[in-house]
N, C-alpha and C positions, 0 to 999 in steps of 0.2 A: 771358749767361744763355741757357739752352737752353729753347726753348718746344716745345709740342706742334706737330707739323708743320701748317702752314697754319691756325693757330688763327683767324685773321681770316675764313676761309671758313666756319667752323663755329659761330661765336658772333656774337651781336649785340653792339653796342658796350656795352650795359648789362651784358653777361655777362663782360666782360673783367676780369682781375685788374689791379691797379695796374701790375704789371710789363709785362703785355701792352699796356695802354693806352699806356704810355711808349714801348714798342717800335714802336708804330705811327708815331710821329714819325720822318720821314725825315731830319730835320736840315737841311732846305733853308734855314732862316733867314728865309723870307718873312714869317712872323708877326712878326719882329723889325724890320720896316721901318715907318717912320712913314707914317701915312695921314692925309689931310685930308678932313674932311667939310664939304660945302657946307651952311651953315646953312639956306638957303632950300629946297633940293631934297632934302637928305639923301644926295645922291650922295657916294660915297667915292672919293677919288683916291689912287693908290699913288705913293709917292715912292721914290727910290733912296737914301734916307738910313736908315741902320741905327742901332739902339740902341747906345749906347757899349759894351755888353757882348757884342755879336756879334763873333765873329772874322770880319772881313770878307774875309780871304784864304782861310780853310779851312772856314768855316761853324761853327755851334754856339755856344751861349751859354757865355761864359767863367765865368759864375756861376750855372749852371742851377739847382742845388739851393737857392740863396739869392736867386734873381732877384726874387721878390716883395718881399723886404726891401730889396734894393738899388734896385729900380725899382718902386715901388708901382703905377704905371700899367700894368705888364706884364700882359697878358691871359693867364691860364692857361686852356688849353682843357679844358673839362669836358663831360660828357654833357649837362649842363643848358644850356650856352651855345653849343655848336657849331652848332646849327641856326639861331641868330640872328646868327651872325657872317658876314654877306654878303661880307666882304672876304677870307675864306679863299680861297686860290688853288684853282683847279679841280683841281690836282694833289695837294691835301692828302688824306692817307690817311683822316683822320677824315671829311672831306666825302665822299670817294668811297664809303666804306663806308656812311655815312648815306644816300646816294643809291642804295644797292644795287649799286654797281659793285665791281670787284675792284682789287687793287693792280697797278700797272704793273710791267713787267719790271725797271725801274731801281730800284724801291723796295728798300732794304737787306734787308727781310725776304724778298724774292723772290730778289734777286741774291746774297745772302750776304755782301755787303761794304758798309760804310758809305760808301765813296767813290763808289758807283755813281750817287748822286743828283747829285754834282758833275760826274762824267764825262758824264752825260746832259744837262748844262746846265740843270738844273731849279733849282738852288740859287742863292742870292744871292751866293755866294762869287765874288769877283773882279768883281762887277757893281755894287757899292754903295760909298758913302762912309760914314764914321762921323759921328754927330752931333757928335762932338768936333772935326771938321775943317770945320764950316760954321757960319754964323750962323743959329741956329734961327729967327730972325724972317724969314729968307729962304727958309723951307722950301717955299713955293709954287713957287719957281724949280726945284725938284727933282722936280716931278711928272713921271711917266713913263707911257707907254702900256704898255710892256713892258720887261723888263730885258734889256739886251744887255751883253756884257762891256765893261768900261771901256776896254780897249785898242781895241775896234772903234769905240766912240764917238769916241775921240780921232782915229782915222783919218778920220772923217767931218767933223770940224771943219776948215773951210778955214783955211789959214795967213793971218795978217794982215800 
């Protein structure tokens, strides 16, 4: 879809069409990662475990149009909830624009290619495991401070 040039610079989030809203998503897949909330403190911890529908190699939801039906817990980003979602990554376009910032050079709307988010290392692609490959009761073992490529993590693990 072709948009008016730099629409995100000239409109508030509340003024975006549905197509423009959807185009803001860079496809990083970070929303699709499981988070754990500490019941006592409310602190949210990121894991490197992705929803079963995230393409962990290339990014993107494999059931995007029907994700809420397939995964009722999937959080759909809306104008009403983005300001309350403290777990949104600092790189999230919705968060950036809400904070009055601009989109980074690697964002697909700026770069002109959907692959730029992956080349910039911003996406979850190649850095996560699917929920189908772990025991979900062990989710706490997958808490991470930041996402690094799985290949780099394997290099850091000493041989036994």
